[in-house]
C-alpha positions as CSV (number, residue, x, y, z in Angstrom):
1,M,18.0,-18.2,-3.4
2,R,21.6,-18.4,-2.8
3,I,24.1,-16.8,-4.7
4,G,24.8,-19.7,-7.0
5,E,21.0,-19.8,-8.2
6,L,21.1,-15.7,-8.7
7,A,24.2,-16.2,-10.9
8,R,22.8,-19.0,-12.9
9,R,19.3,-17.3,-13.4
10,T,21.0,-13.9,-14.5
11,G,24.2,-15.0,-16.4
12,V,26.5,-13.1,-13.9
13,S,29.1,-14.4,-12.0
14,E,29.2,-14.8,-8.4
15,R,32.2,-12.8,-8.1
16,S,30.2,-10.0,-9.7
17,L,27.5,-10.4,-7.4
18,R,29.5,-10.3,-4.3
19,Y,31.1,-7.1,-6.0
20,Y,27.7,-5.5,-6.3
21,E,26.8,-6.4,-2.7
22,K,30.3,-4.4,-1.7
23,Q,29.1,-1.6,-3.8
24,G,25.8,-1.4,-2.3
25,L,24.2,-2.1,-5.2
26,L,22.6,-5.2,-4.3
27,A,21.7,-6.7,-0.6
28,A,21.4,-10.1,0.7
29,E,20.3,-11.8,4.0
30,R,22.7,-14.0,5.7
31,T,21.8,-17.3,6.8
32,P,23.0,-18.7,10.4
33,G,25.6,-20.1,8.4
34,G,26.7,-17.2,6.5
35,H,25.5,-18.0,3.5
36,R,23.7,-15.1,1.3
37,E,20.2,-15.3,0.6
38,Y,18.7,-13.3,-2.0
39,A,15.2,-12.3,-2.6
40,E,13.1,-13.1,-5.8
41,A,13.3,-9.4,-6.8
42,A,17.1,-9.7,-7.0
43,V,16.8,-11.4,-10.2
44,D,15.4,-8.0,-11.9
45,R,17.6,-5.8,-9.8
46,V,20.9,-7.5,-11.2
47,I,19.5,-7.5,-14.7
48,R,18.9,-3.6,-14.6
49,I,22.6,-3.4,-13.1
50,Q,23.8,-5.0,-16.2
51,E,21.7,-2.9,-18.5
52,L,23.2,0.1,-16.5
53,Y,26.6,-1.0,-16.8
54,A,26.3,-1.8,-20.4
55,A,25.0,1.5,-21.1
56,G,28.3,2.9,-19.7
57,L,27.5,4.0,-16.1
58,C,29.8,3.4,-13.3
59,S,28.8,1.7,-9.8
60,S,28.6,5.1,-8.0
61,K,26.0,6.5,-10.4
62,I,24.1,3.1,-10.6
63,V,23.8,3.2,-6.9
64,Q,22.1,6.5,-7.0
65,L,20.0,5.4,-10.0
66,L,18.7,2.3,-8.7
67,P,16.6,3.8,-5.8
68,C,14.8,6.2,-8.6
69,M,13.9,3.6,-11.1
70,R,10.3,2.4,-11.4
71,D,9.4,0.2,-8.3
72,G,8.1,-3.6,-9.1
73,D,4.7,-2.6,-9.6
74,G,5.6,-0.2,-12.3
75,G,4.8,3.0,-10.6
76,P,7.2,5.6,-10.3
77,S,9.5,6.0,-7.3
78,A,9.6,9.1,-5.3
79,V,13.1,9.2,-4.7
80,A,14.5,11.1,-7.8
81,T,16.1,14.2,-7.0
82,P,16.6,17.3,-9.4
83,K,20.4,17.1,-9.2
84,L,20.2,13.3,-10.2
85,V,18.1,14.1,-13.1
86,A,20.6,16.8,-14.0
87,D,23.4,14.3,-13.3
88,L,21.7,11.3,-15.5
89,T,20.9,14.0,-18.1
90,A,24.7,15.0,-18.2
91,E,25.6,11.1,-18.4
92,R,23.2,10.6,-21.3
93,A,25.0,13.7,-23.3
94,R,28.3,11.9,-22.7
95,I,26.8,8.3,-24.2
96,D,25.6,10.6,-27.1
97,R,29.0,12.3,-27.5
98,T,30.6,8.7,-27.7
99,I,28.2,7.6,-30.0
100,A,28.8,10.3,-32.5
101,E,32.8,10.0,-32.1
102,L,32.4,6.2,-32.6
103,L,30.3,6.7,-35.8
104,R,33.0,9.5,-37.0
105,S,35.5,6.4,-36.4
106,R,33.3,4.1,-38.3
107,D,32.9,6.6,-41.3
108,T,36.6,7.0,-41.4
109,L,37.6,3.3,-41.4
110,D,34.9,3.0,-44.2
111,E,36.7,5.1,-46.2
112,V,40.2,3.5,-45.6
113,I,38.6,0.3,-46.6
114,D,37.4,1.7,-49.5
115,A,40.8,3.4,-50.5
116,A,42.5,-0.1,-49.8
117,R,40.1,-2.1,-52.0
118,G,41.3,0.3,-54.8
């Protein structure tokens, strides 16, 4: 499929898809005319990339993580390394800390709102 169709099917802009390709997150074949052609599996891959960005991971971590995620058949990938697992565990801990900080901020804001209401 061409880049426009991939963008429509995933809700991701063509500009973002080109960025993903530049970062090594997504691959495309080129037609003789130079147009990008994506495999059907690119739809799921883009959705995964979006989920990982939403979780707060940066593109360099996502590049490391994608090859280790479950394959299309649902089986585990054999590419995960102990270092990557440690890095991802640290990333999860960072997200947990951020959540805890946000919860504290919300609680403080709730107190201010209650005090302002009188």
